[in-house]
N, C-alpha and C positions, 0 to 999 in steps of 0.2 A: 234234389234235396230229399233226404231220407232219414230213417231212424235205424240205428244199429244196436246190436246186443250180442253178448257172448259169454262163454264159460270155459275156463281152462282148468283142468284137474289132472294132476300127474299121478294120482293114486286111485283114480276111478276109471270106469269104462262109460263114457258119456253116450255111447251108442244106445244105451238103455234108458237115457234120460231125455228122449225127444219131447216128452210132454212138458218138461220144465223149460226147455229151450223155446218151444212153441209159445208157452205162456209169457216168457220174457219178451219175445219178439212181438207178440200180440199187443202188448202195452203201447207199442209204438205205431199202432195202426193209423192214428191221426197224422203222424209225420209222413207216412207213406201209404196213401189210400189206393195206389195203382197196382201194387204187386207185393208179393211176400215170398221169402225163401229162407230155408234153414239148411246149413251144411254141417254135418257131424262126423267126427272121427273119434277114436277111443279117448283121446286126451284133450280134444278141443271141439267146441261147437260154436258156430257163428250164425246169427240171425239178422235178417234185413227186411225192412219195409220201405217200399220205393214210391217216391213222388217223381214221375217221369218228366224230365225237362229237356235233356239232350239225348238223341238217339232213342226214341221212345220204344223201339222194338229190341235193339241190340244191347241195351245197358242193364240187363237183368243181373241181380246179385243174389247170393254170394257169387263172385266171379273167381275162377281159378285158372292157373296155368301149371302144366305138369313139366317137371324137369327130371333129368336122370337121378337127381338126389332126393326127389320127393315133390309133392304138390305144394304150391303156394296159393292160398285162398284169401280173398279180400272182401271186407264189407266197408262201404265208404259212403259218406254223406257230405254234400257241399258242391262247390264248383271250382274247378281249376281254370282260370281265365286264359292262361297261356298254353292250354293243352294242344292247340294246333301246332305251335312251334315245337313243343316237346315231342309230339308225334313224329314230326319230320325228322327231328334229331335222332329219335330212337330207330326210325326206319333206316336212317343212314348208318346206324350201328348194327343193322342186320335183324332187327325185330320185325315180326309180321303181325298185323292187326286183323282181327275178325269182325270188329264193330267200329262204329264211328263215335263211340262214347269217350268222355273224359275218364270214366272209370277204368277202362282198359289201359289208358295212358298211365294212370297211377300204378296199376298192377305191373305193367311191363317196366315202368320206371323203377319200381322196387327191384325187379329182377336185374336191372342194369346198375343201379346205384346203391342198393341196399338201404341201410338206415340213414344215409345222407340224402335220400330222396327229397325230404321236405325243403331242403335248401334250393331245389330246382323249381319249386311250385309257387305260382302266384295265384292266390285265391282265398276262399274261405272253405275250410275242410276239417273233418275229423274222420279218421279211419283206423281200422284194425286189420292186421295181416297175421295169419297163422302160417309160419314157415316150417314145413314138415322136414326140411333138410336139417334143421337144428332143433326141432321141437320147441320153437319159441313164438311168443306173441309179441308183436310190435304195434303199439298204439301211438298215434300222431295227431297233434292238434295244430291249427293254423297260427300264424304269428301273433295276431291280435286276440285270438280266442273267440272268433265270431261264432263258430259252431261248437256246441257243448259236447263233452265226453267225460264220463265218470268211471271210477273203478273201485272195487271193494276186495281187498286181499282176503283170501281164505287160507286155511292151514296147508293146502296142497296146490294152490294156484290163485285164480283171480276171477271175479265177475266184472263185467263192464257193460255200459250202455250209454246211449245218447242222453238219457234222462234217468234220474234216480229210480223212477217207478219201474224201469226194466230190471234193475238190480234187485229191488225190493220184492219182485215177483218170484225170486229164487228163495227157497226155504232156508238157505244158508245165511241170507242177509237178515240181520236183526233190525227191525224198524224202531230204533231207539234214537232219542235226541238227548244229549247231555248238556251240561252247563256251557261247555266250549262252543257247541253248535248254536245255542240260544244267544250266547254273548255276541257272536258275530252277526247273527240275524238282527239284533237290536242295535248293535254298535255302528254298522255301516262303514267299516274300515276296508271292506272288500279284501280280506286276507287271502293271499294266494293259496289255492288248493282247497279252500273251504267248500263243504258240500252239505251242511246242516246235519245230515244223518251220521250218527256215531260210526266210526271206522271207515266211512266212505270218503273218497278223495276225488277232487276234480283234476283231470289231467290239465296241468297249467298251460297257458298259451305258449306257443313256440317250444313245445316240449315233446320229446320222444320217450315213451315209457316201454321198457323191454321186460318181458316176463319169461323166465325159463325155470328149469328145475332148481337152479341155485337161488332164485328169489326175484325181486323186483328192483330194476335200476332205472334212473331217469337221466336225461341229457337235455340241456337247453341248447337249441340250435340257432336262436336269434335273440337279440336284445337291443334295447335302445342304447346307443353309444354317443357320447359327446364328441363331436367332430367340428373342426373349424369350418365356418361358412364363409366362403371367399367371394360369392357372387354379390354384385351391387344390387340396388333396389330394382332397376329396370330388368336386369337378368333374372332376378328372383321371381318377379311377376311373370315374365315370359315362361319360365320353367314351371311355375305353379299352374298357369293356364294350359300348357302343353300336357302336363301330367293329368290334370282333371279331364281334359278332352279324351286322352287315350284311355283312361280308366273307365269312363262312362261308355265309350264305344265298345270296349272289351266286354263290359257287363251287360250289353244289350244282345248277347248271343243266347238264343234259346229256340227250341222247336215248339213253344207253347206261347199263348198270349201274355204280354208284358204290360206294365204300367209304372207310374211313379207316384209315390206318396207326396202330396203337395200341401204344405202347411201355411204357405205365405211368408215364411221366413227366408232368410238368405240361402241357407244350406239346401233345402229342398227345391228352392226356385232355381238355383244353379244347376242341380241335377236335371230338373225339368227342362230348362233351356237347352242344355247340351244334348239331352236325349231327344228332344223334339227336333232339333236341327239334324241330328243323325238320321232319325227315322224319315224326316221329310226328304232327305237326299235319296232315300230308298223308296220314295213314293208312298210312305206310310204315315198315319196320323197317330200321335201319342195319346194314350189315355191317362188321365190323372184322377186321383181321389183325395178327398179331404174329410176330416171329421169335424162336426160342429154340434153344438147343443141348442136345443129348441129356444128360440127368442134371445139367444146370447147377444147378437148384434144390436138388437133394439134395447135391451136392458143392461148392456155392459157397463160395469163400473171399474174405472182404473184403480189399481192398487200398487203395492210395492213391487209386484212381479210382472203385472200385465199393464202396458200403457194403452193398448188398443185391441179390438177384436181382430181375428185373422182374416175374416171374409173379404173385406175390401182389397187386401193385398193379393189374396188368391185370385180374385176376379181380374186384377191387373196382369198377373202372370198368364192366366188363361187367354186374355185378350191379346197379349203379345205373341205367345207361341202357337195359339190356335188349337190347343189340345181339346180332346173330347172329355169334358170334366163332369164329375159327379160328386155332390155333397152328400155325405152320410150323416143325417141329422138325428140326434138321440134325445130322448126325453128322460126325466128323472125316474119314471116308472121302469123304463128299460134298464137304466143303469143300476137300480137298486134291487133288481130281481135276484133273490137268493140263489136260484139255479145258475144264473150267470156268474155270481161270485164263486160258486162251487166249481164251475167249469174252469175259471181262471186259476183257482187254487190247484186244481188237478193238473192244469197245464204247467204250472210252475213248481209243483210238489212242495210248496211251502207257503206259510201265511205272511206275505210281504207287508200287507197293510197300506198299499198305495191307492186303494179305492178306484175311482173312475179313471185314473191314469192307466190302469191295467184293463178295466172292464170296457172302457170306450175303445181301446186298441183292439180288443177281442172282437167287438161288434163291427168295427171298421174293417178288420181283416176278413171277417166272415162275409161281409158284403162284397169286398173286392174279390174274394175267391170264387164267387158266382160268375165272375167275368174274366178273371186273369189268374194265372198260376204263379207268375213272377212279378215282384214289385221292387223297384229301386227306391232307396231311402236316403235322407240327408243325415241319418244318425252318425254321431262321432265327430262331426265337423268341429263342434265346440271344444272337444278335447284336443284336436289337432291344431286348430288355429287360435285357441285362447278366447273362446266366445262367451263363456259364462260370466255373469255379472261379477262374481267374486274374483275373477282374474283382475278386475279393474277397481276393486274396492280396497282401499289402503289398509283398512283394519283386517279384512280377511287375508290379504296378502302377507301381512306380518304376523298373523296369529300362529302360535306354535301348536297347530293341530291341522287336520285335514281341512282344506278350504271349504268344502261342501258342508262341513260341520260348524264352521265359524260364521257362515253366512245364513241369513234368514231363509230357510228352505224346509221342505217336508222331512228332511233327515236331521235337522240341526237341533231341534228343541223338543223336550218332553218325550224322548223316544221310549223311555222305560216307565213313564208315568202310570199306564194302566195296570202294571204288574204289582203283585203282592210285595210288601216290604222285604220279606225274606228272599224273594226271588231277585229283587233289585240288589240286595246285599250279595247274593251269590254271583250275580253277573259282574259286579264291581267294575262298571264301565269307566269309572274315574281312573282306574289303573290300566285297564285293558286298552282303551283308545290311545293314551299317550305312549304306551309300550309299542303298539302297532305303528304309530306315527314315527317313533324313533327308528324302528326297524326299516320302514319304508324310505325314510330320508337318508339313512346310512347307505342304501344301495344305489343312490344316484351319483353318477360320475359327472365331473365338471372339467372345463378347460382351465389351464393354469392362468390364462389372462382374463378370466371372467371377473367383473366387479361384483360387489355384494348383491346388487339388485338383479343382475343377470343370473347369478347363481340361484337366487330365490325364485325367479320366474322359471328357470329351467327345472327346478325342483317341483314346482307346482304343476308344470306341464307333464313331467314324468309321473307324478302321482295320479294324474288323470288318465294317462295312457296305459298305465300298468295296473291301476286299481279301479278308479271310478267308472271307466268305460265298460268294465266287465258286467256291472249291474245292468246297464242299459242294453248291452248286446245280448245278455241272457234273457232279459224281458222281451226284446224284440224277436229273438229266435223262438222262445218257448210259446209265446202267445200267438205268433203267426203260424208256427208249425202245428199248433193245436187245431187249426182249421185247414191244414194242408196248403198253406201259402208260403212260397219261398221269398224272403226279403233279402235283397242284396245291399251291401253298404259300401259304396265307392270310396268314402273317406277313410276306410280301413285298409286301403291298398298300402302295403308296407313301403313302397317307394315314395309315396307322398308323405307318409308318416315320418320316415327317416329324414327327408329333405326339410320339411317344415319344422320338425323338432329342433334341428340345429340352426335354423335362422334365428338371429338374436332378437330379443324382445323389442328392440327399437325398430326393427323391420316389421314385426308382427303387429305393431300398433303405430305405424309411422304417421297415420292421419289422425291420431288421437281417438280412434274408434276400435271396437272389437273386430276381430277377423279382418284386419286391414288388407292382408295379402289376398285372401279369397275375394273380398269385395271388389278390389281393383283388377285382379287378374281375370275375372269373369264378368266384368261390368257389361259386356256386350250382349249377354244372354239373359239379363234380368231387367225388369222395368225400373225406372228411376225411383219409384216409391219404395220398392223393396231394397234397393241399394242404400237408401237413407234410413231404413227402419232400424230401430233399436232391438237388440236381442229380446225375444219373447219366448217364455217356456211353453211346453206342451199345454194346450188349453185345459181348463178345469171349469166345471159348471158352477155358476154363481146362484143357481135357483135355490131358494130357501127350502123348497119341497124336498130337495135331495137330503139336506141335513135332518129334516123332520122324519124322513123315512128311515134314516140310520138310527135315530133315537127310538123309533117304534120297534125296529128289529132288535135293538139292544135291550129294550124292555122285555121282549120275549126270551132273550138269553137269561136275564135276571130271574125270570119265572121258572127256568129249568134248573131247579135247585141243585140236583145231584150231578150236573154235567161236569166232566173232567176238565173243562176249560178253567174252572175255578181253582185248579191246582196251581195255576199261573196268574190268573187275572184277579185283581183286587175288586171285590164286590162293592166296597164302599166308594171307590173311585167311579165305578160304572154307574152306581146309583146316583151320584152327584151329576155325572155327565148327562144322563138321560133327562134330568130335571131342569137343565138350563133352557134358556130361550133358544129358539131355532137358529138365531144368529150367533151361535156359540163360537168361542175362539177357535182358530184354525187348529190349534194343538188338540183340542177336544175332538174335533172332527176326525183328525188323523188317528187319535186314540180309539175312537169308536170303530173306524175302519179296521184297525188292528185287532180289536176284540172280536169283531164279526168274522174276520179271517181265521183267527185261532179257533173260534167256535166250530166253524165248518171243517177246518183242517183236522181237528180231533175226530169228528164224525167220519171223515173220508179215509184217514190213514191209521187211526187207532194207535198213535205213537206211544211208546214207553218213554216217560220223562225221567231223566236221571239228574238230580241236582246234587252238586258236591257239597 
C-alpha cells in the first residue's frame, strides 16, 4: 500500500520542477513510510511513497519498462489478489519478470492489455501510468473505489494524487472551496466524483481516466448490472460460503505481519473465523484487535442504535478461534485531544464532523500499526448483504430520499444547523438532496419481472454500493494510511458484490433477519451468540465527560472572535449549544463536532471560501 502523486504538463519542462514533485510526493509520507521515489521526464513527473507489503526488496517504484517506442512508467497503490495467476498468464505470453511483486504484474499487464488492464485485476488499487509511446497518462481505480485517487485539470495537463493534499502542494492548485463543495460535504449524498476542493475531481470507482494533449477522457469499465439469479437457496448459500472462503484466503497474502479488526459483529467475526482457520492450517495464530471505551461495558445504556456492548461478543469469538487478541481502550481525554482531531482532519483533508468515530479509529489503527502492517476488516458487508437497520425499516424503505438520510443516524438530522442562515440558504439542501436522489435512482437498472418491492430493495442496495459505501471506504483508507496501516476489505471483492447484488431480497432476508445469506453461509466459523446478534453500529462513547470536553473547546472557539470559521458557523447557535446541559441532544453533539472540525480545518488548510 502506498501513496502516489504526479504532474503532466504538455507546455512545460518538468525536469526543472523536481522541487514541486518532491513536495507533492512528500505529503504522502504517512502512506508510504518505507521508501520514496520520483521519476521525471520533460512532460510528466511521477512520485511514489511506499509501504512495503509484498516483495519488500523488489517492489520499488516508480517502476518502468522500456519498449522500442518509449518508456512506460508506473506508480501504483493497493493490492492485486490474483497477481500470481496473472503472472503465470503473462509469462505464458512471453513476458519476463525481474521481481516477485504485484506491481510488476500490473506494469507488464498494461504492456499486454493496454487500457483494458483493469478488467483483468481482482483487488483494491489505484495507479497511474505514463506511456511515452503516446505521451499519455492513464489513471485507474478499482471497481468499488477502495483506494482513493484525485485529479486536478490544468491549462496544459493535470495534477493527480492519492489524496488532495498532494495536489494542493502544487502552486497550480487553488485551495478554494465553493458552494458546490460545501453542499455535498453537508448533504451526504456521496455524489460521484466529488472532492470538496474547487476544480478537483475524484477518479470515480471502476473508471479509467486518460490524459493526452487533446484533453481528458473517462471510461467506466465495470458497473452493477441487474441479472437474473437462478440459484436456489441452498446453492446460493454454498456459493456465498465458497466465495467468502476464497476471498479471505487470497487476502491473507503478505510478507509482513497481518491481523483482523474484530468488533464482535457478524461481519468482522466471519472474517476472523475464516482467517483463523486458514492460518491455523499453516501453523500460525491469528492476531485480532478491537476498540473499546473506558468503562463502556459497566456503564452501557441501550438506545435506538445500540442494544448491547461489543465486548462479550468479542470474547466469544476469541474463545472460539483462539486468536491472540488485544483491546485498545480509549478515554475521553484521549478522544478529545485537539491534536488528535487535527491529525484526523489532516488525514481526511476535510472537516467531516464525525467525532470519535474517526478519532477512535485513528488511535486503534495507530496501536495496531505497532504490531502489524496489514489488517483485514468487515467493512462493506452491510452494503452488500443489506445489514443496516434502515434496510428493514418500512418508513426508511419507502422514503423518497437516500435511506441513510431517512433513518435516525448521524447523517440524517440537523446537518446544516450550526451554519449561518445565509450559508444554509446558499447550500439549499432541500433542493440539492432530492435532485441527487433522483439522479441516483434513474441510473439503477431492473429486471422486467421484478415486482415493486424487489425493485425498491434493488434500488436501495444499488445506492449503498455506488454511493454510501464510498464514505466508509474513504474513511477507512485515509485514517488507516495516516499511520501506515493497510486495511483490506474482503466484502468488496467484485465477484461477491455482483453475486449477492442480484440475489432477490426474499433470499437476502429469508430468515426474517438482516444479512441472512452471510449469517447462514458462514455459521460454522462464528459463535452462536454472534449469529443471533442484532446489527450494532460502530461503537460510540457514552461518557458525559466527552460532551463536556466538546463544550469547553467550543467555548474557546467562541472566544476567538476574528477566526475565519465564523464566515460559515452561526455564533448564536454555538453560544446556545455550549450552554446546554452536558447530556445535550445528539444533534447538538454532532454539531459541536462539526464546528470544531471546521475550526481546525481553517487553521490547517487556510481555504478560500467562495459562496454563490
